[in-house]
ZAROKOL-924644 format. One record per residue: x, y, z of N, C-alpha, C in turn. Coordinates in pm, whole numbers, padded with zeros to 5 digits, always signed. Layout:
XYZXYZXYZ...
***
This chain:
-02945-00189-01076-02813-00195-01059-02838-00390-01172-02820-00415-01230-02816-00534-01358-02747-00649-01259-02817-00797-01260-02796-00940-01216-02602-00897-01233-02636-00880-01371-02503-00965-01362-02329-00880-01280-02418-00758-01247-02242-00715-01190-02245-00814-01025-02360-00837-00955-02409-00900-00881-02300-01043-00927-02392-01076-01002-02303-01201-01039-02155-01241-01043-02064-01132-01086-01909-01145-01003-01851-01074-00982-01968-00976-00878-01959-00959-00709-01877-01026-00655-02046-01132-00649-02061-01179-00512-01946-01336-00571-01896-01412-00701-01827-01480-00726-01665-01398-00659-01645-01292-00712-01506-01278-00610-01515-01267-00454-01658-01207-00401-01612-01273-00251-01600-01355-00242-01696-01452-00326-01662-01635-00276-01543-01700-00247-01409-01632-00369-01300-01726-00397-01207-01632-00297-01247-01506-00267-01139-01494-00213-01181-01513-00004-01302-01554+00043-01342-01659+00132-01250-01750+00110-01282-01847+00028-01227-02007-00051-01128-01976+00014-01032-01870-00016-00880-01948-00043-00861-01857+00120-00964-01789+00182-00866-01772+00324-00890-01912+00390-01000-01970+00338-01062-02112+00464-00934-02219+00429-00886-02262+00279-00796-02294+00204-00686-02288+00306-00645-02142+00294-00524-02116+00393-00477-02151+00546-00640-02119+00633-00688-02207+00769-00628-02312+00744-00641-02342+00651-00617-02570+00684-00444-02586+00636-00387-02521+00572-00302-02516+00533-00183-02413+00646-00180-02294+00675-00080-02252+00749-00120-02174+00868-00153-02199+00997-00263-02151+01107-00163-02248+01218-00088-02305+01183-00101-02369+01363+00066-02308+01468+00171-02231+01393+00215-02138+01375+00234-02021+01403+00338-01977+01533+00311-01783+01479+00347-01759+01331+00521-01816+01296+00547-01868+01193+00515-01852+01105+00376-01935+01106+00332-01977+00986+00161-01893+00925+00115-01808+01077+00042-01733+01057+00072-01618+00995+00204-01602+01050+00244-01381+01016+00341-01379+00875+00416-01521+00852+00477-01486+00771+00466-01633+00667+00357-01692+00706+00348-01823+00578+00421-01930+00581+00487-01951+00708+00604-02049+00711+00729-02018+00636+00726-01893+00612+00848-01835+00469+00856-01984+00378+00754-01970+00287+00734-02061+00208+00633-01964+00056+00687-01877+00075+00600-01781-00083+00705-01832-00222+00653-01846-00303+00730-01881-00406+00711-01720-00502+00839-01738-00548+00858-01606-00649+00733-01463-00698+00623-01548-00768+00551-01513-00838+00404-01451-00726+00448-01558-00632+00304-01524-00525+00331-01387-00451+00498-01455-00433+00605-01288-00324+00571-01181-00439+00602-01157-00580+00563-01018-00629+00487-00998-00638+00368-01062-00643+00271-01017-00705+00196-00997-00550+00228-01025-00484+00154-01014-00333+00216-00869-00278+00343-00858-00333+00440-00748-00293+00382-00602-00403+00316-00608-00476+00251-00533-00585+00147-00477-00531+00054-00596-00546-00110-00583-00541-00118-00548-00370-00053-00563-00258-00067-00429-00133+00014-00304-00123+00134-00336-00186+00164-00211-00230+00015-00092-00284-00009-00142-00403-00086-00059-00469-00226-00002-00435-00321-00053-00383-00426-00027-00332-00535+00032-00440-00602+00076-00324-00718+00149-00415-00681+00273-00525-00551+00384-00464-00504+00438-00504-00465+00429-00650-00451+00304-00681-00405+00259-00808-00526+00339-00903-00588+00260-00880-00739+00248-00980-00814+00404-00910-00857+00417-00790-00951+00610-00768-00821+00722-00718-00697+00715-00691-00631+00830-00594-00518+00862-00797-00506+00741-00813-00362+00843-00924-00473+00871-01072-00558+00755-01088-00607+00816-01232-00639+00992-01203-00731+00977-01071-00811+01113-01071-00689+01223-01036-00587+01200-01011-00484+01308-01016-00418+01356-01138-00451+01214-01201-00407+01243-01354-00476+01354-01445-00642+01330-01392-00760+01309-01436-00764+01523-01422-00677+01584-01358-00775+01712-01306-00611+01785-01380-00467+01702-01356-00391+01790-01370-00305+01703-01469-00301+01657-01578-00233+01586-01699-00164+01503-01641-00018+01482-01713+00071+01431-01731+00197+01439-01603+00110+01583-01576+00264+01554-01489+00275+01492-01337+00095+01503-01317+00094+01374-01167+00162+01218-01213+00210+01188-01350+00284+01101-01385+00408+01087-01347+00447+01177-01278+00558+01121-01159+00632+01103-01089+00441+01069-01011+00409+00958-00921+00453+00870-00923+00403+00799-01074+00392+00648-01069+00525+00665-01133+00588+00742-01200+00774+00676-01239+00853+00709-01114+00787+00766-01001+00919+00749-00853+00916+00634-00810+00765+00604-00804+00708+00484-00770+00765+00377-00809+00817+00367-00953+00854+00247-01035+01003+00198-00982+01071+00318-00986+01250+00335-00965+01262+00315-00806+01158+00379-00712+01173+00312-00568+01161+00178-00573+01067+00091-00679+00986-00032-00595+01140-00122-00649+01213-00081-00748+01317-00139-00817+01435-00195-00746+01416-00016-00709+01589-00028-00551+01536-00059-00437+01418-00117-00438+01406-00160-00288+01372-00363-00356+01355-00359-00451+01377-00503-00482+01533-00572-00473+01616-00444-00504+01777-00469-00590+01868-00497-00442+01780-00394-00294+01870-00322-00241+01850-00373-00123+01707-00432-00085+01657-00444+00084+01636-00598+00037+01528-00639-00051+01473-00788-00030+01566-00836-00033+01712-00881-00097+01775-00993-00052+01838-01016+00083+01875-00829+00086+01948-00878+00272+01813-00879+00384+01690-00807+00319+01590-00830+00461+01560-01033+00425+01542-01055+00356+01535-01171+00360+01659-01274+00410+01789-01217+00419+01894-01302+00471+01939-01264+00638+01860-01130+00677+01908-01126+00760+01795-01157+00854+01689-01123+00834+01530-01152+00927+01559-01260+01000+01670-01393+00879+01667-01515+00996+01812-01523+01066+01853-01445+00993+02061-01494+01044+01997-01438+01184+01949-01295+01199+01881-01254+01333+01843-01329+01415+01807-01399+01452+01735-01459+01544+01558-01493+01510+01603-01536+01369+01389-01529+01278+01314-01491+01295+01384-01319+01338+01240-01221+01344+01099-01264+01268+00965-01233+01312+00881-01252+01219+00812-01102+01241+00853-01020+01265+00825-00853+01256+00967-00784+01238+00917-00683+01150+01043-00540+01139+01034-00466+01277+01007-00497+01346+01024-00417+01505+01091-00542+01573+01048-00614+01594+01135-00756+01600+01331-00782+01571+01271-00789+01407+01386-00796+01334+01538-00631+01387+01446-00571+01414+01519-00395+01447+01587-00398+01563+01490-00518+01650+01565-00463+01795+01627-00656+01787+01620-00728+01684+01795-00809+01724+01879-00764+01658+01898-00700+01563+01988-00662+01477+02061-00519+01561+01993-00450+01655+02018-00351+01733+01966-00400+01897+02029-00532+01952+02005-00580+02094+02040-00425+02177+02155-00351+02229+02181-00250+02271+02059-00178+02314+01956-00154+02209+01828-00015+02184+01657-00126+02187+01744-00281+02211+01610-00337+02174+01438-00373+02219+01446-00300+02339+01335-00286+02408+01206-00142+02371+01376+00018+02330+01250+00073+02272+01244+00081+02144+01330+00013+02107+01352+00025+01944+01241-00083+01843+01179-00190+01956+01061-00323+01926+00975-00209+01980+00900-00106+02089+00801-00026+02112+00782+00049+02021+00855+00163+02005+00869+00249+01879+00846+00248+01798+00882+00093+01715+00835+00100+01636+00691+00024+01616+00695-00089+01664+00552-00082+01631+00446-00012+01663+00484+00109+01810+00354+00222+01781+00376+00283+01700+00486+00342+01568+00453+00354+01427+00370+00274+01383+00374+00160+01363+00344+00068+01242+00197+00086+01311+00138+00097+01416+00057+00072+01440-00120+00194+01440-00007+00311+01511-00011+00435+01454-00082+00485+01246+00003+00490+01215-00012+00508+01030-00060+00423+00990-00065+00243+01030-00171+00148+00931-00286+00170+00958-00347+00236+01069-00492+00267+01111-00492+00371+00982-00450+00482+01004-00480+00591+00899-00446+00509+00755-00395+00437+00716-00365+00429+00606-00432+00277+00580-00482+00192+00609-00600+00048+00615-00699+00185+00603-00789+00302+00681-00861+00395+00604-00876+00420+00507-00763+00446+00463-00783+00495+00301-00807+00361+00177-00789+00297+00246-00864+00147+00139-01050+00166+00192-01052+00168+00269-01190+00159+00334-01259+00257+00267-01208+00444+00264-01249+00548+00134-01266+00526+00057-01196+00390-00034-01230+00398-00183-01326+00283-00206-01316+00155-00146-01458+00109-00112-01582+00152-00063-01597+00258+00042-01737+00332+00024-01726+00397-00054-01620+00486-00169-01702+00601-00281-01691+00489-00347-01664+00299-00381-01723+00280-00523-01896+00264-00486-01877+00221-00345-02083+00167-00314-02121+00322-00358-02071+00378-00317-02173+00546-00309-02195+00614-00432-02043+00567-00568-02104+00623-00702-02113+00499-00750-02118+00341-00741-02214+00273-00833-02330+00186-00790-02356+00215-00628-02466+00147-00572-02563+00290-00500-02559+00356-00606-02672+00468-00505-02764+00515-00486-02850+00442-00381-02954+00468-00304-03041+00269-00300-02907+00276-00322-02946+00116-00296-02945+00036-00146-02845+00073-00109-02816+00075+00091-02790+00171+00165-02928+00216+00144-02954+00298+00188-03064+00227+00398-03018+00243+00430-03071+00179+00569-03061+00138+00616-03075+00100+00745-03040+00062+00911-02909+00276+00981-02945+00358+00908-02917+00461+00918-02782+00473+00806-02737+00379+00751-02598+00328+00723-02644+00443+00539-02558+00480+00526-02568+00577+00390-02510+00476+00299-02464+00476+00160-02438+00335+00070-02274+00374+00060-02241+00497+00061-02071+00537+00136-02017+00370+00286-02105+00379+00405-02117+00387+00512-02129+00181+00521-02217+00132+00407-02232+00013+00363-02041-00037+00274-02026+00073+00235-01951-00021+00144-01802-00007+00272-01861+00043+00294-01720+00056+00430-01723-00078+00490-01807-00070+00544-01870-00228+00635-01848-00370+00541-01921-00377+00451-01853-00470+00377-01745-00483+00350-01690-00384+00278-01542-00407+00269-01499-00465+00336-01478-00392+00473-01390-00443+00577-01464-00581+00635-01594-00650+00659-01635-00731+00617-01571-00832+00580-01533-00887+00437-01476-00944+00355-01350-00944+00394-01238-00818+00385-01107-00918+00452-01066-00932+00545-01209-00964+00605-01162-00941+00784-01163-01103+00821-01280-01152+00733-01351-01339+00738-01234-01377+00691-01181-01318+00555-01037-01415+00523-00906-01388+00554-00880-01297+00629-00719-01272+00699-00730-01290+00839-00857-01324+00924-00868-01361+01032-00857-01522+01023-00922-01551+00948-00885-01737+00935-00728-01758+00861-00727-01716+00793-00574-01766+00734-00498-01712+00708-00445-01617+00766-00315-01501+00820-00237-01489+00642-00172-01537+00696-00059-01400+00555-00077-01469+00428-00092-01647+00482-00063-01717+00351-00206-01719+00256-00356-01672+00345-00466-01631+00283-00435-01466+00200-00370-01398+00250-00356-01257+00249-00254-01289+00127-00161-01341+00124-00028-01383-00044-00111-01446-00084-00219-01519-00114-00298-01664-00200-00423-01523-00275-00453-01477-00196-00532-01333-00221-00494-01251-00336-00356-01155-00248-00287-01131-00344-00291-01168-00463-00215-01220-00467-00154-01300-00634-00293-01283-00740-00439-01304-00672-00562-01313-00810-00554-01170-00785-00578-01077-00688-00607-00966-00763-00488-00859-00803-00394-00886-00821-00327-00873-00830-00309-00869-01033-00369-01007-01049-00438-01034-01146-00495-00994-01206-00648-00948-01136-00773-00894-01229-00713-00751-01194-00681-00697-01096-00629-00497-01128-00553-00502-01296-00479-00639-01296-00345-00574-01389-00438-00571-01539-00510-00677-01513-00597-00732-01676-00753-00639-01660-00768-00528-01570-00842-00432-01578-00799-00302-01569-00674-00272-01604-00619-00151-01593-00561-00152-01755-00610-00285-01824-00507-00272-01965-00677-00282-02032-00785-00353-01986-00925-00339-02063-00973-00211-02077-00971-00105-01951-01036+00022-01945-00906+00130-02041-00820+00172-02029-00770+00252-02131-00810+00157-02268-00790+00076-02321-00837+00032-02419-00948+00095-02483-01066+00056-02364-01193+00026-02446-01230+00194-02401-01169+00277-02348-01191+00419-02412-01110+00492-02444-01029+00430-02513-00984+00511-02658-00999+00484-02759-01039+00354-02781-01054+00251-02933-01234+00253-02932-01294+00224-02748-01415+00232-02771-01501+00319-02831-01659+00295-02893-01770+00402-02865-01761+00502-02822-01723+00617-02873-01708+00734-02819-01579+00770-02770-01452+00722-02790-01288+00728-02767-01265+00786-02862-01255+00778-03027-01201+00859-03090-01027+00802-03147-01018+00747-03058-00862+00689-03055-00753+00789-03011-00693+00771-03019-00539+00811-02961-00547+00964-02994-00528+00962-03154-00475+01091-03183-00664+01199-03198-00781+01133-03131-00871+01261-03172-00893+01277-02969-00803+01167-02870-00831+01216-02740-00731+01296-02721-00627+01338-02793-00468+01440-02775-00533+01555-02845-00611+01534-02936-00692+01660-02977-00790+01693-02825-00871+01612-02837-00946+01684-02711-00858+01745-02574-00799+01685-02531-00696+01792-02464-00647+01916-02460-00599+01872-02537-00505+01991-02630-00656+02137-02639-00711+02048-02670-00846+02253-02701-00896+02270-02527-00872+02163-02489-00851+02245-02336-00814+02273-02251-00681+02245-02250-00556+02310-02225-00458+02262-02238-00391+02264-02280-00208+02197-02366-00151+02075-02279-00118+02199-02107-00070+02159-02049-00086+01972-01980-00254+01962-02061-00244+01845-01972-00167+01707-02047-00145+01758-02152-00014+01610-02223+00082+01636-02209+00134+01728-02150+00316+01787-02088+00374+01724-01986+00456+01710-01986+00524+01643-01855+00562+01712-01782+00599+01813-01782+00633+01934-01716+00596+02087-01735+00502+02133-01778+00419+02245-01850+00397+02290-01621+00415+02371-01584+00381+02443-01484+00408+02364-01358+00496+02253-01411+00496+02179-01246+00643+02223-01245+00641+02256-01088+00742+02273-01064+00850+02272-00976+01028+02282-00982+01092+02143-00968+01079+02090-00787+01034+02158-00706+00955+02149-00586+00889+02059-00594+00791+02064-00671+00608+01953-00735+00680+01853-00792+00812+01878-00923+00820+01778-00942+00935+01665-00843+00990+01764-00728+01051+01640-00524+00937+01605-00487+00820+01694-00499+00747+01565-00380+00707+01525-00505+00656+01464-00628+00582+01344-00676+00727+01251-00710+00858+01251-00688+00967+01111-00752+00962+01055-00659+00919+01206-00476+01016+01122-00357+00925+01030-00339+00789+00976-00416+00724+00898-00342+00741+00760-00370+00908+00737-00456+00976+00618-00461+01049+00622-00350+01119+00732-00284+01144+00687-00102+01095+00596-00051+00926+00635-00012+00907+00527+00117+00943+00369+00062+00934+00293-00035+00936+00233-00041+00989+00134+00051+01138+00187+00036+01230+00110+00183+01172+00092+00339+01082+00152+00353+01039+00104+00493+00864+00106+00479+00803+00036+00397+00703-00015+00384+00662-00157+00427+00621-00166+00589+00627-00306+00638+00565-00404+00561+00404-00347+00558+00330-00454+00415+00403-00531+00330+00488-00445+00266+00553-00469+00139+00709-00535+00124+00784-00499+00281+00856-00618+00273+00858-00688+00317+00767-00674+00403+00769-00800+00467+00716-00904+00363+00705-00933+00241+00715-01029+00109+00839-01024+00179+00953-01042+00142+01109-00973+00070+01134-01119+00191+01085-01102+00351+01117-01223+00447+00983-01294+00421+00943-01369+00374+00871-01501+00385+00866-01547+00187+00969-01449+00101+01037-01561-00005+01123-01715+00022+01102-01835-00002+01106-01964-00018+01322-01907+00010+01335-01881-00108+01444-01832-00105+01516-01736-00093+01695-01688-00087+01719-01573-00131+01735-01587-00274+01759-01658-00308+01840-01707-00504+01718-01689-00588+01525-01673-00504+01464-01674-00572+01390-01500-00566+01508-01426-00509+01441-01296-00507+01423-01190-00683+01562-01255-00744+01554-01218-00852+01458-01209-00955+01396-01366-00897+01325-01403-01036+01192-01290-00958+01155-01325-00844+01011-01217-00820+01026-01087-00860+01134-01094-00827+01189-00870-00902+01126-00894-01034+01158-00968-01166+01130-00932-01242+00969-00950-01246+00916-01074-01188+00767-01071-01235+00701-00938-01196+00737-00892-01020+00654-00812-01042+00698-00607-01035+00849-00584-01134+00863-00515-01199+00722-00511-01349+00774-00635-01359+00699-00637-01505+00528-00610-01439+00482-00710-01318+00313-00663-01369+00318-00470-01320+00426-00404-01264+00403-00330-01180+00437-00224-01307+00471-00204-01373+00483-00163-01485+00379-00147-01625+00298-00192-01594+00164-00269-01664+00047-00218-01612+00020-00163-01537-00060-00177-01370-00021+00018-01381+00068+00088-01403+00105+00174-01377+00067+00288-01525+00126+00229-01632+00095+00263-01724-00064+00273-01760-00155+00147-01739-00289+00156-01732-00324+00252-01651-00321+00312-01533-00416+00363-01470-00330+00519-01478-00244+00588-01471-00163+00701-01593-00265+00718-01743-00297+00642-01783-00342+00582-01935-00510+00624-01905-00587+00578-01788-00690+00595-01773-00712+00760-01692-00614+00817-01617-00682+00909-01623-00703+01090-01696-00537+01030-01784-00534+01086-01905-00649+01098-02009-00693+00956-02006-00770+00985-02181-00901+00949-02125-00961+00915-01997-01088+00916-01911-01103+01085-01957-01026+01166-01903-01038+01293-01881-01117+01301-02048-01053+01282-02183-01096+01372-02331-01207+01286-02335-01255+01131-02255-01317+01097-02301-01450+01157-02261-01445+01161-02162-01562+01273-02065-01595+01396-02131-01492+01464-02168-01511+01595-02260-01518+01594-02337-01544+01501-02389-01576+01449-02596-01806+01385-02558-01803+01335-02440-01947+01251-02460-02048+01352-02331-01979+01519-02286-02030+01603-02167-02025+01513-02104-01987+01419-02006-02002+01395-01860-01976+01480-01776-02039+01544-01611-01970+01550-01540-01942+01484-01423-01865+01464-01387-01747+01388-01260-01735+01505-01174-01775+01452-01099-01808+01563-00961-01687+01464-00913-01638+01417-00887-01525+01351-00772-01448+01250-00910-01317+01322-00978-01273+01237-01056-01150+01175-00994-01209+01097-00862-01095+00973-00767-01258+00909-00827-01335+00899-00877-01411+00814-00916-01407+00818-01024-01363+00821-01167-01381+00802-01303-01371+00656-01345-01271+00598-01294-01308+00407-01277-01400+00389-01276-01482+00423-01109-01623+00336-01114-01726+00434-01259-01737+00514-01302-01880+00566-01336-01826+00534-01535-01626+00495-01600-01695+00480-01722-01703+00326-01683-01651+00229-01563-01703+00092-01561-01792+00073-01536-01942+00150-01542-02078+00124-01510-02149+00144-01703-02037+00324-01673-02101+00310-01848-02064+00282-01997-01935+00159-01954-01935+00112-02144-01913-00048-02135-01939-00110-02020-01959-00242-02052-02085-00300-01998-02008-00477-02076-02171-00505-02005-02143-00530-01804-02317-00553-01767-02283-00607-01669-02238-00696-01587-02207-00719-01654-02099-00925-01626-01957-00847-01620-01890-00796-01702-01785-00689-01697-01750-00595-01593-01878-00546-01601-01881-00404-01518-01833-00460-01357-01914-00552-01342-01862-00664-01226-01707-00721-01194-01667-00733-01305-01586-00728-01321-01491-00647-01250-01473-00547-01265-01456-00374-01267-01410-00377-01139-01590-00376-01092-01579-00334-00951-01505-00409-00888-01495-00622-00941-01430-00663-00866-01272-00622-00842-01208-00594-00940-01024-00525-00912-01044-00392-00854-01188-00281-00865-01152-00189-00740-01115-00285-00594-01219-00327-00567-01246-00361-00455-01074-00472-00441-01044-00544-00501-00889-00642-00480-00800-00504-00483-00763-00419-00589-00677-00312-00555-00689-00266-00373-00783-00235-00317-00809-00218-00187-00818-00309-00063-00862-00457-00115-00900-00557+00049-00762-00630-00049-00625-00619-00102-00516-00685-00090-00425-00601-00003-00424-00456+00011-00379-00349+00082-00454-00365+00198-00544-00335+00251-00633-00342+00317-00558-00496+00467-00544-00550+00396-00517-00699+00450-00383-00718+00524-00285-00693+00367-00188-00669+00421-00126-00581+00522-00181-00455+00587-00205-00377+00612-00221-00411+00798-00363-00524+00771-00420-00513+00912-00355-00643+00983-00289-00769+00916-00139-00827+00940-00119-00801+00985-00026-00715+00901+00125-00670+00999+00100-00578+01112+00041-00442+01103-00043-00438+01258-00095-00518+01388-00216-00649+01346-00160-00733+01430-00045-00827+01467+00003-00834+01356+00189-00888+01422+00241-00803+01495+00177-00704+01499+00329-00611+01635+00265-00619+01700+00107-00594+01719+00061-00606+01843+00055-00779+01941+00097-00831+01816+00114-00916+01940+00234-00983+01932+00310-00998+01848+00454-01034+01847+00522-00893+01945+00488-00788+01970+00619-00727+01978+00508-00597+02112+00374-00635+02114+00265-00613+02248+00306-00698+02331+00186-00810+02323+00147-00863+02387+00205-00989+02434+00389-01047+02315+00429-01131+02388+00578-01043+02421+00592-00956+02460+00676-00891+02497+00651-00808+02628+00548-00809+02613+00500-00767+02759+00351-00824+02883+00314-00888+02755+00226-00943+02858+00191-01027+02914+00306-01140+02772+00235-01294+02774+00373-01389+02695+00489-01293+02829+00576-01374+02769+00605-01546+02715+00545-01654+02796+00550-01792+02740+00425-01800+02669+00368-01677+02609+00237-01759+02531+00311-01794+02425+00142-01909+02433+00231-02058+02327+00164-02000+02159+00253-02112+02083+00204-02065+01945-00015-02016+01879-00065-02123+01980-00130-02090+01959-00229-01962+01972-00237-01959+02097-00240-01850+02210-00222-01685+02100-00111-01722+02056-00020-01556+01986-00115-01561+01843-00145-01672+01800-00259-01673+01667-00360-01647+01695-00441-01695+01832-00558-01630+01818-00576-01443+01857-00464-01393+01941-00489-01289+01925-00436-01214+01813-00334-01308+01781-00330-01183+01607-00471-01157+01555-00507-01287+01525-00669-01270+01490-00725-01145+01520-00754-01121+01694-00860-01063+01731-00759-00880+01697-00657-00894+01746-00638-00753+01702-00659-00726+01543-00624-00799+01439-00639-00844+01283-00820-00696+01307-00902-00750+01368-01033-00661+01411-01030-00547+01430-00942-00577+01608-00947-00458+01629-00874-00336+01518-00832-00332+01520-00738-00215+01380-00820-00173+01287-00932-00297+01264-00994-00315+01109-01078-00200+01174-01137-00227+01284-01252-00156+01317-01211+00047+01360-01075+00068+01417-01058+00208+01446-01015+00282+01315-00952+00178+01188-01012+00232+01092-01100+00263+00978-01170+00161+01050-01346+00190+00960-01398+00355+01058-01406+00348+01138-01396+00479+01240-01332+00607+01196-01211+00605+01159-01141+00741+01050-01195+00757+00933-01227+00653+00863-01272+00629+00715-01451+00725+00694-01474+00709+00783-01619+00735+00819-01673+00887+00779-01546+00948+00733-01569+01123+00729-01668+01033+00554-01714+01053+00421-01670+01077+00314-01663+01129+00179-01601+01254+00306-01582+01405+00224-01430+01366+00185-01324+01267+00284-01210+01207+00266-01136+01179+00131-01024+01211+00124-00969+01205-00047-00875+01046+00003-00845+00951-00133-00793+00873-00107-00697+00822-00067-00624+00991-00186-00469+01027-00231-00415+01060-00093-00457+01196-00036-00407+01244+00104-00391+01173+00136-00485+01040+00212-00483+00953+00337-00305+00918+00300-00369+00826+00187-00237+00757+00142-00086+00795+00157-00089+00916+00079+00031+01028+00154+00108+01009+00215+00039+01056+00330+00010+01063+00466+00144+00971+00555+00070+00841+00575+00070+00731+00571+00188+00698+00500+00239+00670+00369+00340+00635+00260+00457+00717+00346+00409+00845+00412+00537+00934+00413+00610+00898+00584+00448+00833+00666+00526+00846+00771+00638+00708+00759+00584+00566+00706+00658+00504+00689+00822+00530+00631+00777+00594+00483+00921+00597+00451+01041+00645+00516+00973+00773+00588+01117+00796+00667+01114+00755+00785+01004+00684+00874+01059+00628+01005+01142+00544+00956+01096+00402+00845+01192+00345+00859+01239+00345+00707+01238+00348+00641+01322+00355+00459+01495+00371+00536+01551+00486+00617+01632+00516+00634+01738+00400+00722+01651+00404+00837+01694+00259+00908+01704+00121+00852+01626+00088+00791+01587+00001+00675+01802-00052+00559+01780+00041+00513+01858+00066+00411+01979+00124+00490+02051+00168+00606+02167+00138+00657+02174+00042+00778+02124-00006+00834+02075-00116+00913+02096-00246+00855+02065-00278+00710+02173-00391+00645+02267-00356+00534+02297-00216+00547+02413-00247+00466+02548-00112+00487+02471-00064+00631+02577-00045+00724+02623-00069+00843+02811-00137+00820+02764-00204+00999+02782-00133+01120+02831+00024+01077+02870+00092+01210+02737+00141+01231+02649+00145+01196+02436+00171+01229+02494+00095+01361+02443+00187+01517+02444+00056+01663+02272+00170+01687+02271+00088+01781+02102+00116+01835+02076+00228+01847+02193+00299+01911+02079+00445+01943+02085+00530+01784+02167+00425+01708+02161+00601+01601+01969+00523+01508+01943+00409+01553+01882+00296+01453+01717+00382+01567+01732+00384+01718+01591+00482+01803+01569+00625+01687+01718+00714+01706+01662+00824+01685+01650+00806+01555+01658+00760+01451+01598+00830+01299+01507+00789+01295+01462+00620+01389+01313+00614+01350+01248+00727+01390+01324+00771+01542+01208+00925+01601+01207+01058+01556+01372+01084+01458+01306+01185+01402+01249+01155+01257+01211+01046+01196+01173+01068+01101+01000+01024+01098+00957+00924+01193+00799+00944+01183+00786+01142+01302+00854+01182+01420+00873+01309+01471+00826+01401+01276+00923+01454+01238+00918+01544+01129+00768+01530+00938+00763+01420+01066+00639+01395+00928+00516+01468+01005+00543+01366+01101+00390+01485+01226+00403+01584+01183+00528+01646+01260+00498+01802+01237+00518+01853+01130+00536+01803+01043+00544+01907+00870+00325+01870+00844+00352+01746+00827+00129+01762+00844+00101+01837+00941+00107+01870+01071+00037+01977+01124+00021+02044+01112+00200+02117+01042+00195+02257+01048+00174+02271+00856+00135+02189+00785+00043+02283+00683+00190+02220+00529+00278+02225+00615+00418+02295+00483+00350+02156+00391+00304+02083+00409+00261+01981+00233+00186+02032+00150+00100+02119+00198+00031+02264+00134+00086+02342+00102+00151+02402+00158+00246+02599+00142+00328+02518+00221+00446+02582+00188+00651+02611+00231+00668+02701+00224+00686+02819+00310+00753+02947+00302+00647+03068+00183+00552+03003+00130+00487+03104+00103+00495+03044-00039+00566+02908-00085+00548+02877-00204+00499+02715-00188+00541+02634-00293+00400+02576-00274+00456+02411-00156+00342+02353-00139+00390+02259-00069+00519+02145-00053+00559+02120+00098+00716+02035-00026+00676+01910+00046+00666+01744+00021+00613+01664+00049+00689+01573+00178+00591+01562+00299+00711+01570+00422+00741+01423+00400+00804+01342+00283+00832+01250+00271+01002+01292+00282+01003+01390+00235+01154+01445+00175+01209+01480+00262+01167+01588+00405+01213+01621+00522+01286+01517+00618+01131+01442+00638+01117+01348+00680+01284+01205+00691+01247+01224+00584+01361+01064+00494+01489+01196+00556+01533+01241+00485+01676+01343+00506+01739+01362+00654+01581+01431+00740+01631+01418+00864+01660+01263+00950+01632+01196+00935+01628+01043+00927+01764+01002+00959+01770+01007+00826+01903+00936+00706+02016+00990+00852+02023+01191+00850+02152+01260+00921+02106+01190+01060+02027+01184+01164+02030+01156+01255+02112+01010+01320+02061+00910+01220+02122+00768+01244+02306+00798+01206+02346+00863+01083+02466+00852+01068+02506+00941+01172+02483+01018+01175+02541+01156+01318+02520+01070+01408+02446+01057+01536+02421+00948+01598+02445+00803+01620+02511+00752+01529+02600+00609+01506+02764+00701+01530+02764+00751+01497+02925+00785+01472+02924+00857+01572+02900+00959+01678+02886+01031+01824+02914+00856+01944+02841+00776+01901+02853+00743+02009+02901+00561+01980+02978+00526+02082+03036+00395+02077+02940+00307+01954+03055+00217+01893+03041+00095+01831+03014-00044+01920+02919-00090+01928+02908-00160+02013+02901-00327+01936+02960-00335+01840+02984-00457+01772+02862-00519+01702+02756-00471+01725+02574-00575+01730+02607-00587+01591+02679-00551+01462+02655-00609+01361+02734-00788+01302+02631-00837+01271+02709-01007+01212+02707-01007+01106+02865-01031+01049+02879-01072+00953+02834-01223+00939+02736-01210+00811+02736-01321+00782+02786-01393+00668+02814-01522+00614+02903-01651+00562+02834-01693+00397+02896-01643+00314+02768-01677+00199+02850-01789+00162
***
């Protein structure tokens, strides 16, 4: 492995840990500081933090891998995500920022739900915290799988020591660096590192497709299209071979945004409601550039591989293979850092949200109601480590697929929290009984759907993405149960 790669990687690791130390000195005095950065994020930091914590390793591994295999038909996932993210910024962001403060200055999503629906406060807080911890353990593991795949593909044979494979060492190093800055710096460290990581990810997704298309061996857009058409003309078709169910399952990814705690918590931390629109414009611009880059990488990366006789055993590693093949070692190290940035930005956000729920919604609620802020900060740090270790165990299987793990967790959160967040913020008739019913029905439907294998094959036909039945069932449950039970007057009108 060239020394230039190590220089870039170690510089990246040092910057991330340095940001964590800086943040520790700035914002870890109180629970609000540690878990929400004192609600003082600027629009640009909030925007890129939401985007970087959203995209994770699937943006550079899972999505390009899917497009490498199926062609442009898989791009509908990105389109669905873009539309969902935009609606999330418009509908959820300003209302959540305003109402989380209005309803008792809630620091976590479970706490907000408990304050919004006081008649079912305890069960709502408990069930939602359980859903967060369970699904985040799975979600976080997908990021660690991505880190493991990077080390397994890029550093083959270098790290085989102490009984750990390259894949295992990748998991250990990825988790170790994330824990270092998350534990010490909390939400501010996570958000500041997300901003830097978001910039790195976007730059990588501009550079890589450009070099693949126009660099040596690329041949340009015309040559790439000709190569793909000679292998399989459907690779450049948006609809060829795509069923209605398949299209719905792809675009339905956008439904998940409304219920992702690690994303919507950024809305709670923006400095003011008035700055949400500025953050939205920055965040959507970043997302558009990044998604176009990832889609181009998957499609044209396959054209490059075909033209140059490359054997790509795992399509999800096309970014890693091309980074090693096409660039100077210093740039290769930067591109590896971009992948780690995608992975770490999401892992750190997920660990912090899960630990916040464990601290605020279990420890402070059931074990130590009188716990001081300093005690809660320390418990939160311990919970970050605990959830990270559980995720590492789940990720230990090197055959795990990044996109599959992400899709399961994304659906679980989207169905459990999405309808509840939307209706809780926008429909005054939503009550505690309806909220609890929606939460349980959404999460339960997703789990049953996955366990029955209906996301792979449904009624003899193609699989239906589990977020679709989960989201619909939860939405119906909230409306039906709320209308069938008494309005307890839980909604509080906010004067503007």
